[in-house]
N, C-alpha and C positions, 0 to 999 in steps of 0.2 A: 206553384202553390199560392193561391190568392189569400189575402189576409185582411184584417181590419185593425184600425188604430183605436177602437173603442176600449176604454179602461177595463171593462169586464172581460175582455178577450186578450189582455196584455200578457198573461202567462203563456197562453197558446202561441201568441205572436213571437215571444222570446224563444220558445222551443223550436219553432219553425225556422227562425233566423239562424239559430245555432247549427241547424242541420243543413243549411243551404250551402251550395257551392258558388252561387252568384245571386245577387239581389238586384231586382229591377224596381226602382223607385219611380212611381208614376205621378205626374202632376198634370194639371190642366193648363194648356198654353193660353187660354183665355182668362185665367184667374191668377193674377200676380201673387196673391196670398199663398197659393199652393206651391209656387216656385220658391218664395221666400222661406217657406217652412222646411225646405230641403236642408238648408244650412243651419236653421235655427233649432230644428227638432230631429229630423230623421237621421242625418249623418252623425251628429253627436250621440244620438241614442244607440245607433248600431255600434259606434266606436266604444261606448260605455260597456257593451256586452262582451268586449274582448274578441269580437269576431273579425278575423282577417281574411275576408273574401272580397273579390271585386264587386263594385256596384255599377249598374247601368242606369243612367237617368233617361226616363222616357217621357217626352212631352206629348201628351195625347190631345185630341180634338183640334188638329191643325185645319180641319175643314171649316171651323168657325172662328179661327184666330183673326184678330184685327191686324191691320197693317202696322200698328205702333208697338206690337208685342215682340220683344226679342228676349230669348231666355238662354243665351249661350255664354253668360259671364261668370258662371260658377266653376271654380277650379278647386279640386280637392284630390289628394293623393289616393283616396279610396275609390274615386270615380274613374272607371275604366274608359267610358265614352258616353256621349249623349246622342240620342236619336229621337226623331219626332215621327209621329204616326197619326193615323185616324182609324180608330177601331170601328167607327161607324161605316166608313167607306173602304175599309181594309187597305188603307194606304200605308206602305212601309211596315206593315205588321210582321212580315217574314223577316225583315231586316232587324227588328228588335230581337228575335230569337237567334238570328245569325250572330249578332254582336254579343249576345249573352253567352252563346256557346264558345265563341272565340275568346271571350274574357276568361273562361275557365281553362281552355286548352292552351291559349297563348296570352297570358296576362301581361299587361304593361308594367304594373306597379313594381314587381321584383327587379325589372331591368332598367327602367328609365324614370328619371325625375322630371315630370311634366312641367313643373314650375321653373326649374333651373335649366331645363332642356339639355341635360347631360345624362350619361350612363351612370347608374348607381355603383358605388364602390365594390359591392360584392359581384356585380356583373363584370366589372372591369377585371377583377381578380380571376374570375372564371375564364374570361377570354384570353388573359395573359397566359394562363396555364395551357389552354388549348393551343395557342400560338407556339409556345415552347415545345409542346409535344409534336406538333407538325413540322417544326424546324429540325429536320432529321440530321442535317450537317452542323447544327449548332453555330451558325454564323449570324444569328439574330435577324435574318431576312428569309421570307418565303419566296423561293425562286419559282419559276413556272412549273417545274416538276413537282415541287412540294405543294403548290397551290392545287394542282390537278389531283394529287393523291388525297388532299383534304376534300376536294369536290367529290371524288368517287366515294370516299368513306361516308360522307354526310348525305349526298344526293344521288349516288349510284350512276353518275354520268360525268364524263370529263368536259372541260371547256375547250373550245377551239382557240387557236392562237389569237384570232381577231377578237374573240370574246375576252380572253385574258388581257389583251392590250387595252380593250375598252374599259375594263374594270380599273386598271391602273391609271388610265387617263382621267376617269372620274375622281379617283382619290387625289391624283396630282393637282387637279383643278381646284379642289376645295381644301386639301390638306397637303401642302408641298412636302412636308417631312414624312409623309406616309409612304412615299415611294423613293427608291434610289435606283442606281443603275443595275443592281442585282435582283431587285424584286420588291415585294411588299414588306414594310416594316411593321413592328408591333403597333405603332401609332396608326398606321393605315388600316391594319386589321380591325382595330377597335372603331375607327371612323366608319368603315363599311357597315358595321352592325348598328352603329348609331343612325346611319342613313336609312337602313332597312326599317328600323323602328319608327323613325320620323315619317316615313312614307307608308306606314301601316302594314309593313310586311314582317310582323312579329314572328310569324310562323317560321321564317327563315332562321332567325337567331335561335328560336326555341328548338328547332330541329338539330342545329349544331350542338347546342348545350346538352340535349338529351342523348345524342350520339356519343358524347364524351362522359356520360354517366351522371349528369346533373338532374336533380329533381326540381319541383316547383319552387322550393325555397332556396334554390341555387347552392345547395350543398350536395356533395356526392351521395347518391342513393346507397342505402345499406345493401340492397341486392346486387349492386354493381361492385361494391367493395368486398362483400362476403357472400358470394353465391353459395347455395347448399353444397356441402362437402363433408360427407359422413366418413369417419375413420373407425373401422371395426376395432374391437378390443385386441390388444397385443400387436397391433400393426403400428407402423410409424409412417411419417410422410417425408419424402425427399423431393428434390427438384428433378424434373424430367429433362431429357436432352433439350427440349424446346426452352425450358426455363433457363438452363445453363447458357444456351446460345443467346437468348435475349439479354441476360445479365452481362455476358462477355461483350456483346455488341454495344451495350449501353456504356460499359467501361471505356471501350475504345473511342466512342463518340465524345466523351467528356475528357479524355486524356489529351488536352489541347497542346501540351508541350511535347507529346509523343515520347515521354521518358519511361513508359511502361508502368507508371504508378499514378495514383490520384492523390494530389496534395489537398490541403484543407479547403482552398478556394474552389478546386475542381469538384470536390465532394459537395460543397455547399451549392454549387450550380446544379449538380446532378439531382440533388434532393429538393430543388426549388419548386418542383411541381407536386410536392408532397407536404405533409405537416412538418417535416424536418427529418434529421438523421434518426433512424429508429434505434440506434445504439448510443444515443447521446448520454444516457445515464448509466452506461456500463463502462468497463475499462477499455473499450475500443479506442484506438487501434492496437493497443497492446495485446489484444486477444487473438491476433492473427499475424500473418507475414507482412512486414513493412520494410521499406528501405531504412537506411541509417537515419534519415531525416524525418521518419514517421509517416511517409506517404505509403498508401496501401497498394500493394502489387496486385496484379490480376489473380495470381494464385491465392493471395490473402482475401481478395474480394469474393471470389467464388466460395472459398472455404467459410468465410463469415456468413454468407447466405445459406450455406449447407447447414451450419449450426443453428441459425435462426429458424430455418424450416423444420428441423428436427425438434427444436424446443417449442415452437409456436407457429404452426403453419398458417394460422390466421393472419399473423403479422406479414408474412410473405405474400399471401393472397392480396391483402390491402395494398401493399407497396407495388406489387405488379400492376395493379389498377392505377395507382397514383403515377407510376413512372411510364405508363403508356404501352403496356403489353397489348399487342394487337390480337383481338379475338377473345375467346373464353379463357380467363386466367387459370382455370382449373387444369387446362392442358399443360401448364407449366409445372404441375406437380404430379407425383405418382404415389400410390399407397403400396407399401411393402407387404410381403406375405407375413402372416402371424408368426411371432417368434417361436411359439411351441411347434408349429408345423415345420419351420426351418430346422429346429434342433432335432426333430423326429427324423427328418430326411438326411440329417448329418451334413447339410451344406447351407450356408447363409448366402442369400442372394442380394442382401442390402449393400448399400455403398457408403452409408454414414453410420458410425458407431459411437456409442456413449460410454465413457469410462469414468466412474467415480474414483477420485483420488482421496484416500483416507489415511490418517496417521495422527500421531500426537503433535501438539504444537511444537514447532521448531524442528520437525523431522525432515523438512526440506521439500514439502509438497509444492509450494509456490515456485521454488527454483526449478524443480523438475518440469513443471508445466511451462515456465518461461523459456526454458531451454528448447522445448518442443517448437516454439514459434520464434526461435533464434534471437531471443532477447538476452542482453548481457547479464552475467552473474553478479549479484550484489553481496558483498561480504557481510554487511550489517543486516542483522535479522530484524524484519518488520512484520509483526503479526498481520494476517489478512483479516480485515474487518468487514469487507463487503463480499458478496458472492463473486467468485472468480471462475471464468471459463476460458479455455483456449481451444483453437481448432487449427488443424493443418492437414494437408494431403499426405498420404503414405502410399507409395507404389508397391503393390503386391502382385508379383508375377506378371508385371507389365500392365496391370490394371490399377487405375487411381482410385483409392478409397479415402474417406475422410474420417479422422478420429477426433472426437470432441472429448476433452478432458475437463471435468468439473470438480473443483475442490470442495470437499465436505469438511468444514471446520468443526471444532468441538461443539459449538453452539447449534449446529444443524444436524449433528449425528443422529439424535433421537428422531427428529422430524423425517429424515431420509431413510435411515436403516430400519426403522420400524414400520415403514409404509410399504405395503405390498405393491401399490401402484407405482411408486417411485423405483422400487427394485425391479419391477417388470420392465420399466422403461430403459434400464441400463443394460449394457451388454457384458460388462465385467467390472470387478473392483480391482483397483491398484492399491495394495496395502504397503505403505511406506514407513520404514523405521530407520532411525539414526544409529549407525554402527558404533558411534562414539558415546552413546547414551545408554547406560545399562538398563534403564526402565522403558525404553522406547518400544521394544518388541512386546513386552507384557501388556502394553496399552492396546495393541492390535489383537492379541489373543483374547483379551477380556471382551473386546467389542464383538468378536466372532461368537464367543460363548453367549454373550448377553442377547444378541439379536438373531441367533440361529441362522447363520448365513451359508450353511452347507450347500444350498441349492444354487448359489450364485458363483459363476466362474471368478477366480481370483488369481492375481499374480502378486507375489511378494517382492518388494524392491528394497535393497539395503543401500542407503545413501551415505554420503560423506566418507567414502572409503579412502580418501586422502588423509584422514585423521587416524589416530591410534585406535585400533580395534579393541573393544572391551567385551567381556563376557556378559551376555544378557541375563538379567536376574529373572529368570523364568525356569520352570521345572525341567524344560528341555531347551536346547539351543535351536535357533531358527531352522537350520537345515534338517535336523532330526524331526522337528515339528512338521515341516512340510512333507517329509517322506512318509510320516505316519498318516498324513491325509492323502497320500498318493499324488502329491503335487511336486512340481519342480522346485528345487532349492531356490532361495532368494537370488535375484539378479543384483549383483554388486555394481554400483555406479558411483561416479564422482562428477557432479555437475561443474564444480569449480575447475577440475582438470580436464573437462570435456571428454570423459570416458563414460559413454552411455550404454555400452554393451548391446547396441541395436535394440534398445528397449522399446521404442515406439513401433517398430515392425513386429516385435513379439506381442505387444499388446493388441495390435490390429489382427495378428494371426490368431490369437486366442479369441477375439471377438468374432472372427469368421468361423472358428471351430471350437465352440465353448466347452464341449465335452472333455477336451484334453486338460482343462484347468478347473473343472468342477470337483470339489472335494468329495471323495468317496464314490464318484460316478462309476457304475458297473457297466456302462455302455461300451461295446466293442468299438475300438477306434479304427477308422478306415485308413488303410495304408497309404491311400492317395492324398490324405489330408496331412496337416501338421501333426506328426506322431508325438506322443508324450516323451518318448526317449530322445527325439530330436530336440524338443524344447528343453528337456533336462540337460542334455549334453551341451546345448548352446549356452544355457545359463551357467553351467559348471565351468565350461571353458572360458566364457566371458569374465566370470567372477575371478577365476584363477589368474587370468591374464592381467586384469586390473590390479588385483591384490599384489601379485608378484612384481608388476611394474612399479607400483607405488612403494612397495617395501624396498625394492632395489634402489629406487630413487632416494628414499629417506636414508638408507644405509650409505649410499654414495655421498649424500650431503653431509652426514655426520662424520665421515672418515676421510674427507677430502684432503686434510692436512697430512694424513698418514700415508695415503697412496701416492705412488710415484706417477708422473705424467704418463709413463708407459702402461701402468695398470689402468689408469682412467681411460686410456684409448681403447683398451680391450673390453671395458664394461659398456662404454657408450653405444657401440653398434648393437648390443643386445637390447638395450633400452629402446633404440629406434625400431627394432624389429617388432616389439610388442605394440608400440604406438602406431 
């Protein structure tokens, strides 16, 4: 688009400049005033418009230039290159358009500071990330195998051994710390790209950057981080086998001390190619399985990603891209069948389930959840002030499933239990009440009535069974209430005494077969699935065992001074049988 600098056409000129991808500023090589006007008017004017596009300086009329005319002293970061031509004699005219096109496709300005002759910081950061992703064995050096894998990814062709040696010789000659006995270091990798740019081979560096997802502004492209991924209603998203394999291999690569867990330094190194730990502002690593020192185990690592994918698959998609998943990141995920269809068929095919844990303050919700991820019991009650989730794997008939438990505190009950969308996202409710608090069960019954939750599968859990049992101040007692709803009686557990009645397997079993725990459900139960009578029997037996054991233990404690040592010996074996 040709333009004029006349004042009456200034508005049109500004509109055209704002639309441009590259600007060619033409001056006459035989007229010094036109050259001086570049720095005095044109470049400041373009800058004042806030336009950030490359500029090409074009010296025209070289056919009539005098011998004393030199016009190559202008340096400006907006100037991509300078080229001279003769429009009259058609000299170098094609080069003008070649350099203009190159300035758009492979601009220098984002990569290289022409004044300081160094790579720009954002370019250095991008190359550092690429180096780390290509360093598959995480030894801070690109060996020949890794260099060739990089070459194939970016340019679809490997290098011969003599070519690899030649590349390293060039680096060694100019940057000795860029190569060691094992291969190319991070310094050498950056030096190579600086050399490409200095020699005018910007397309090489841009090809690499774009292969690894970078846009023209050297940030990762949105379509690279979040490719289109539609999730139909009532469906959830889980990791596919490819996703689990990638994350497991990533874990093993960064487990430098080979202790089967990632400590804080190893996690920091792992997330160095991303914006940071995605769970930094959560209770992680207390949300999953860790060692006693707080290092995340492989089981905990995969469980945490299973929970993240269920809650927000977009976070997982982004981090798969950040962490270097090879190929289409969408293949690392899978969309499950709609919940309604699953329930209609009577069989759930999903592998990750969500359970809301509900109950009055102090009922023991947090302790119940911490026990699921093998965290120690705390005697002192501390109210949960922030959203709290935990996740762990549960083996069901030889198949590993993941159960996510989310605590719904009093301040979030209305938000969650009145939301159709939130209730559709969960697989079951875990209603928790304190057997030592007479008002605890009434709290749950009131919630059920207030929010009309008959359509949601529910399991009642009676906690703190090591304490004295009190009569619940409600019109009927919990076991009668549950039977009236055609539900199993409450499961009696004691987190403190580690008597859990196989609770987490039961919760997962209900999530897999929701009809057995849906109040008033008229659906016929398939005998091949978890039958209600099996669930009821298990809960009754488990509760009776725990209550009998704890009662016997208390009785034994109270009357120790009365019993003879012979009587104590006869009681102890019975207690061991229950435990």
